[in-house]
N, C-alpha and C positions, 0 to 999 in steps of 0.2 A: 504494500500500500504506500502511495506517495505521501510524504509528510508535507503539511502546509508550511508556508513561510510566514512567520509572525514576528513583529518587532519593529523597533526604531533604530536606525543606524546612520552613520556617516560613511560615505564612500571615499575612495582614494582621491587625493587632490588632482585638479585638472592638469593634464600633461601639456596641452596647448598653451595655457597661461603660464605654466612654470617655465617652459622653454623661452617664451618671450620675456618673462620677468628677469630671467638670468641674463639674457643677451642685452636687454635695454639697461639693466642695472650696470652691466660691464661698460656700456657706452656712456653712462651718465657721469656727471660730476658729483662727488660726495658719496655718502654711504646710503645703501638701500638695505632693508631688512625684508626678506621674503618669508612669511610665516606659512607653515604647512605646505612646503613644496612637495611635488609628486616624488615619491621615493623610488620609482622604478629606474631601470637601467638606462632607458632612453634619455631621461632628463639628467641623470648622472653623467652621461656621455657629453651632453651640452655643457654641463658645469665644468667637467674636466677640460674641455676645449678652451673655455674662457680662462681657466687657470693657466693653461699652456700659453695663452696670449698675454700673460703677465698680470692678470687680475687676481687680487687677494679675495678668496672665498673661505669664510670660516663656517664650518658645518656643525650645527647643533641638532639634537634629535628632532626638534619641532620647528627650526628656522635656520635660514642661511643668512649670514651677514656678508654683503658684497661691497667692496670699496672700489668704486670706479675711478681709475687713475690713468685712463688712456690705454691703448693696446700696443703691444710690441710684437716683433716678428717671432714666431714660434721656432724652437730649435728642432722640432721633429714634425712629422705628419700628424694632422689632427684627425683622430679616429672617432667618428660619430656612431659607430656600432650599427644599430638598425634604425636610427633616427633620421628619417627623411626630413622632418621639420627642422631638426638641428642643423643638418647639412645645408639645406636650401636657404634658410634664414641667415646662417653664418656666412654663406657665400655673398649675400647681399651686404651684410654688415662690413665685410672686408674689402669690398670692391673699390673703395676710395682710400683705404689705409696705405700708407707709404712703405709697404713691405711685401714679401712673397710668402704664400702659404699654400699648402696642399691639404685638401679635405678628402677623406675617404670613409669607408664604412665596411660592414660585413658583406658577404656575397649577395645577399638579398638586396641590400641598398645599392650595391654597385651595378645591379641589373635594372634599376628603376630610372624612369626618364628624367633627365636634367636639362634637356633642350628648352623646356618651358621657362626656366629661370635664366639660362645662359643667353638666350636671344635678347630679352629686354635689357639685361645688364650690359651686354655688348653694345646695344643701341645707345646706352648712356656713355659709352666709351670705355667700359670696364674691359680689362684683359683677363679673360677666363678661357682656359683650355681644358679639354676633356678627352677621354678615349673615343675611339670610333663609335659612332652611334650616339654621341653626346652623353656618355655614361661616366660616372665617377670612377676613379678619383678626379677631382677638379683641382686645377692649378690656378690660383688667383694672385695676380700681381697688381698692386694698387695703382690707380690711375686718376687723373683729373677728370671728373665726370661732368656731363652736360645734362641739361634739362630733358625731360621726356614726358610725352603725353601718350599713355599706353592703354590699349584696350585689352582687358584681361578676359579673353574669350574662353579660356579653360574653366573660369569660375573658381580657380584655386586660390585659397587664402595664403598658401605658402608662396605662390608667385607674387601676389600683391604685397605680402610682407617683405619679401626679398627686395623688391623695387623700393619700397618705403624706407627700409633700413639703408639701402644704398643712398637714398636721397638725403640721409642725415649728413653725408659727406659732401653735398653740393656746395660750391662756392658762390654760385649765382643761379638765378632762375628757380625752377620748381619741378617737382615730379607730380604728375597727375595720373591716377589709375581709375579707369572707368570700367564698370561691370553692368551687364544687363540685369542682374539681380545681385544683391549683396552677399558675398561669401562671409565667413565668420570674421568678426571685426575686433578680435582681441588686440591685435597690434595697434589699431587706431585708438582704441580706448586707453591703452597703456601709454602710447605716445602723448596723448592729450593730458593724461594724469601726471606725466612727468614734465610737462611744460612745452611740448612741441607745438609750433604754430600750424595747426591742421585746419583745413576747411573741408567740410563734408557736405555733399549735396545729395538729397534724396528726392526723387520724383515718383509719386505713386498714386494709386487709386484703389478702390475697393475698401472692404472693411473686414476685420477679422479680430477675434478675441480668443485668447488662450483659455478662457473660462476659468480664470483664477478666482480664488475666494474674494480677493480685492478686485472688484469689477473695474477699478480705475487703471489697472495695469494692462497695457495693451501690447500686442506683439507687433512692434513697428516693422520688423523685417518683412512680414507678409504684406505690408501696405506698399512696398517699394517696387516700382517697375524699372527704375534705373538708378544707379548709384555711382558716385565718384568721390574720391578723396584726393586732396592736394596738400603737399608738404613743401613749404618754401625753404630756400637755402638759408643757412645760418642757424638752423635749429640747435638748441642746446638743451640737453636733458638734465634734470635735477634728481638726485637720489631720493627715493620715497620709501615708505613702509606700508605694506599691505598684506592681506591674507589671501591665499589662493583658495577659491571655492572648490567644493566637491565637483568631480568630473561628471557632467551630464551623460557622457557616453558610458561611463562606468555604471552610473545609476540605472541606465536603461536595461542592463542585464538583470539587475535585481527586480526592477519594475515588471519586466516581461515575465520573469520567473513567477512572481506573485500573481500576475494576470492570468496565467495559464494553469496554475496549480490550485485545485479546489481547497476552499477553507483558508486561503491566504489573505493577509492584510499587512502591508509593509509601509513604513514611512521613512523617507530619506531626508535628513536634515542638512542644511548648509550647502545645498547643491547650487551650481551655477544655473541661472535662468536667462542667460544671454539669448535674445530672440533670434540671433543668427545660428543658434545651435539647437533650438527646441522643435525643429520640424518633426522629430520622431514622436514627441508628445501630441502634436496635431494628428498624426497618423493613428496613434492609439485611441485618441478620442473619437476619430471617425470609425474606428473598429468597434466602438461601444464600451471601451474600457472605463472602469469606475475610478476616475482620477479626481483628486482635489489638490490644487496648487495654491500655496500661500506664500506670497513674497515677503522677504525680510525688509526692514527699513534700509534705505540706501546707505551704503558704506563702501568706499573704495571704487575702483574703476569698473567693477562687474556687478550686475544684479544677482542676488541669491535668494533662496527661499527653501521651502520644504514641499515635498511631493508625497502624497499618500495614494496608494492604489489597493483595490480589493479584487479578488477573483470574480469573474463574471463571464457571461457568454460573449464571444467576439464574432464579428462578421467580416467577410472579405472586404478588401479595399484596393483601390488602384493608387499606386505611388509613382510619380514621374514628373517631368516638366520642370517648372521653375522652383519647385520645392526641394529638388534633389540636393542642391548645395548645402541646405540646412540639415541634412540627415544622412549624407553619404556614408559616414562611418558606421551608422546604425543599421544599415540595410541587412546585414546577416542576422542580427537579433530580431529585427522586425519580420524577417522571413520565418523565423521560428514561431513568432506570434501568429503569422498568417497560416502556418501549418495547423494551428489549433483553432482557427476561425472557420466558420461555416461559409463555403463557397470558394470561388477561385479568385485569388489576389494576383494582380499584375504589377511587376516592378519594371519600369521602362526608363530609358535615358540614364542608366547607371553604368555605362560602359567604362567610366573612369575607374570602376572597381577592378578592372582587369590589370591595372598597373599598380596595385597596392602591394602589401607584403606577400600576398599570393594573388593569383587571379581569382578575386573574390566572387565573381559571378560563377565561375566553375566550381570553386571550393564550397560555396554556399549550397549550390545545387547538389553537390556530392554529399554534403552533410545531411540534407533533407532526405535524399534517396536512401542513405544508409539507415535511416530511421523509418523507412516505409512510406515516405510521402511521394506522391506523383508530382514531378516537376518538369516544366518545359523550358529548356535553356535556349536563349536567343543571343545574338551578338551584343545587343545593348541592354539585355535584361533577362527576365525569366518570369514564368507563371507558377503559382503554388496552388495545388488543389488541396484545400484544407478540410477539416471537419471529420477526418477518419481516424484521428488519434495518432499517437507516436508509439512506435515499438522500440524495444531495445536494439542496440547495434554498436558497431565499432566505427568510429569516425576518423578519417585522415585529416589532420589539421593543416598540412602543407606548410608547417612552420609558422603559422599565422595565429597570433594570440586571440584575435576576434572570432575566428572559426572555432578554436578550442573552447573559449568561454561560452559561445553560443551553443555548442554541443552539450556542455555541462548544464546549461539552463534547460535545454530540451529534456535532459535526463530527469529534471524535477517533475515532469508531467508524463514521462514515457511509461509504458506498461512493462518495461523490462530494463535491465541495466544498460546504461550508455557508457562506453569507454572511448578514450581518445588516445591516439598513438603517442602523443607527447604533450606534456603540460609545462615544459621548461620555459617556453616563450611567454607564458602568462606573466611571469615576473617582470618582463620588460614593460608591461603596461600597468598591472595591478597586483603587487605582491601579496596583498591580503584577500584576494578574491575568494579563494577556496575556503579560508577560515570564516569569512563573512557569510558565505552561503550556508556553511554548516551550522553556524550559530542561529541563523534565521530558521533553519529546519529543526532546531532543538537537538542537534547532534554535537558531539565533542569535536572541536576543531583539531 
């Protein structure tokens, strides 16, 4: 018999915000204190990289103290491990620095696309070299950069952030990044929080409400049809102190586990509610999930709050189009929810998943098929025939933490044991995930 998930928890701190916090603190004047940084290996790799660039970082159990004093040429290659965010953002941050650096990572990262950041950085005058196919390692030699007006057609927040971080080194002019829909805006929020002269333009229509307990809180990302951000030359950042909120992507694993497991009721406290990241909550609400979202009073650069969810019947949903940038990382776990919903769910316009830690379209389909779900794979997405229950089975993770974690969540509601070929990579994202799941199930972690 499957055990219900019951309790109130905090999830691991947000990886995306921790990466950006470390990099911007390294580039700022004075001292920054980052409370509750993400403890995973990805963020540790970014921290070690800035240390290799001459930045003093003092690590305590619940906070990092970072003294920004300028960057210097590293003595060795900067190894970002499996962190695509760390490598791409750091390449932008180094583009205008007066020295040479080589950025690399593990075999997975060295196979992921880098052209998307290399092209705009080169358009600014940056000297960035890569292996054939625009793959890492990347060699970055600092240059005098020029202004850029850039259309971010990929919708990638990492590309936008790399351009903005390069813009911090401009001597004149500005960089402007335009998007048809806003990608996650953690970089812009933190730049403004630390004193950068940013100008943000949003043009939108329509109306949407996240159905928060406080009806005054609105999801601004869903109102926007076009978005641009401009950073003028001469920006100087000042060190700040802030707390990293819980990772909404990590929270989604727990929320979906409760939604699909009978008798469950879970609350996640202190989680980030940045509207450019809450697309998966919209999807769960369209599926009929019993969600209650309560925002915290404003504090720091990011909105936070609590989310409570109870088990209930779910219905099929279509996911695609302009909402995809707000939920791209959550597609595998939403697919597990779809497998437990009545009807056929369609995930379209998610081809970007094919160039993540694994080909996540293929590995997500493989995960569901291993548990007895009928799935139709297409080039840019897949269909999930839900409502027939999940059986036990063995899942290949393909070295991808999100696939492994999604499989474990599916196991909470499956009628047999679900095993995964490896869980080692889960620590790169959420070292406490297994213990947290066990506690909510009333098991000894």
